[in-house]
N, C-alpha and C positions, 0 to 999 in steps of 0.2 A: 652547315646546319640546315640548308634549304631542303634537304632530303628527309628531315624529321617528320613523323606522322603528326598531323593536326596543326602544323605551323600556320600562323596567320599574323598579319601585322599587329592586330589588336592584342593577341596573346603575347607577342614579342614585346610590345610596349609595356605590358603589365608586369613583365619580369624585370625587376630593377637592379639586382646585384648578385654576383657569384663569389663564393669563397671556396677556394680549393685548398685542401689540406694535403700537401705532398706526402705520399706514403713511401717510407723507406724501411730498411730492416730494423732500425733502432728508434724510430720516432715514437713518441708518446703524445707530443703536442707539437705544433708547428705554426708558422705565421699564416694568418688568414688575410686575404686582400679582397674585399667585396667587389663584385662586378655584376651580379644579376639576381640576388636574393637567395640563391641556393648556398647553404653552408654544409660543407662536407667534413665529417668527423671520422677519425679512427678511434674506435672504442678502446680505451686504455685504463679505465677505472670501473670498479664494480657498480657504482651508482648509474653509470651510463646504460646498464642493462635495461633500466626503466624507460629510457628514451626509445628503445626498439620494441618494447612489449606490445604496444597498441598495434603497430604495423605487423608484428609477428602474429597477433591474433587475427588481424585482417587477412593476412596471407593464408593462415590455417583455415579460416572460414570460407575462403574462395577456392582453395585447392581441392584436388580429388580425394584427399584424406579428411575432409571436413566432417565426415561421419564419426571419426574417432575423437574422443575427448582430448582437449588440449592439455598437455602435460607441462605444468609450471616448472616441475623439477627438471625435465629434459631441456626446456627452454633456457633455464638458468645455467645448467651444466654446459650447454653448447657455447653460450657467450662467455662464461667464466673461463672455459678452455681457451677461447680466442684471446682473451685479455691476458691470461697467464702465459701464453706461448706466442708472443708477438713475432718471434723469428720464423715460425713456420705456419702461422695462422693469421688471417686478416679479417677483421670485422669493421666494416665502414657503414655509415648511415648518412643520409642527406636530409637536412631540414629546410623547409621553406616557411618563412614567417612563424617559426617556432614549432612547426608540426613536422614529424618525420614522414617523408614521402618516398624514401627509397632505402633499401638495405641490401647488403651483400656480405656473405660470409664465405671464406675460401681457405684452403690449406695448400701447402706445397710439400712434395715428397718425390722420391725417385721411383722409376719404373720398378715394379716388384720382382721381376725375373732377370734384370740386367744391371750392369754397372752404368750409373749415370741415368740419362733419360729423365732429367728433372722436369716435373710438370706441376701445374697448379690446377686444382679441382675446385670449381665453384659449387658449394653445397646449397646455397640459396642466393638468388638474386630476385628482388621483388620491387616493383614500382607500384605505389598505391593506386588502387582503382579510382581514387578521387582525382588523380591527375593523369592517369594513363590515357593515351589517345589524344592528349593535348600537346601543344608545343612544349610546355613545361615538363610534362611526363617524358617526352622524347629526350629533353636535355638531361633529366635525371638518369634515364637508362644509359645514355651515352657517357655521362660522367662516371657512373659506376663501372662501366666497362673500361674506360680510360684509366681509372684509378687502379683497378685490378691488373691491367696490362702493365702499367708502370711498376707496380709491386712485383709482378711476375718477372719482369726484366731485372729488377734489383735482386731477385732470388736466383738469377741465372737459369730460369726455367726455359725449356724449349717449346712448351705448348701450354695452352690453357684449355681445360675441358669443362664444358657446361653440359650437364645432363638435365635437359628440360623435361621433367617428368611430372610437374605439378598439374598439368591439364589446363592451365590458365592461358587462354588466348594463344595457342600454339602458332597460328599464322602470323600474328603480330610479333611474337618472339622470333620466329624464323626471319621475318623481314628485317628486324633490328640487327640480329646477329650476322646475317648475310651482308648487310650494309657495312658492318664493322669489320668485315674480313674473315669471319668464321665460315668454315665449310662443314658440311655434314659428313660424318664418318660413322657408318653403321646405323643403328637405330635403337630405340627403346621398345621392348616387347613386354607385355603383361599378360599373364594367364590368371584369371580369377579362379580361386579354389573354393569350392563350397557355396 
């Protein structure tokens, strides 16, 4: 953990308990054992959609698509899909002192032109700007990646793909992903039309 961005002894002392929720193919709930204040949940009930709404609005307001109106319908559809399809979709969120500070939504599938080639694609991974850049924010990012990695292994995936296209702190994102063992393949290119 000493490599996390913004780590300090004062911030470390302020973080009092972690609760990790193991993610496997069939879990809806599992045992939580507090160790540093972070509570990790796998969304499994429709009412949990409300727990990720504020952080989803925060993400939308900060990302490069903030000029588009937020769609409540699309937001609900995305999380409803994740809850209804727990075998091939993962929706997790992390709370600290009752506030959602991190969210991740991912899916698993096979390579589209070949047999096998199972891979996980992360649709969104977001750490709240309120904690990003702090020791706590670093822990949230690392925990999200560890949880999706464990889930990907349980899905017999060969790779995890993250398409970092939100435009939110790309250098910080690269630093975290590189430290967690991800490597760059190709790139994202955008051509504005009109």
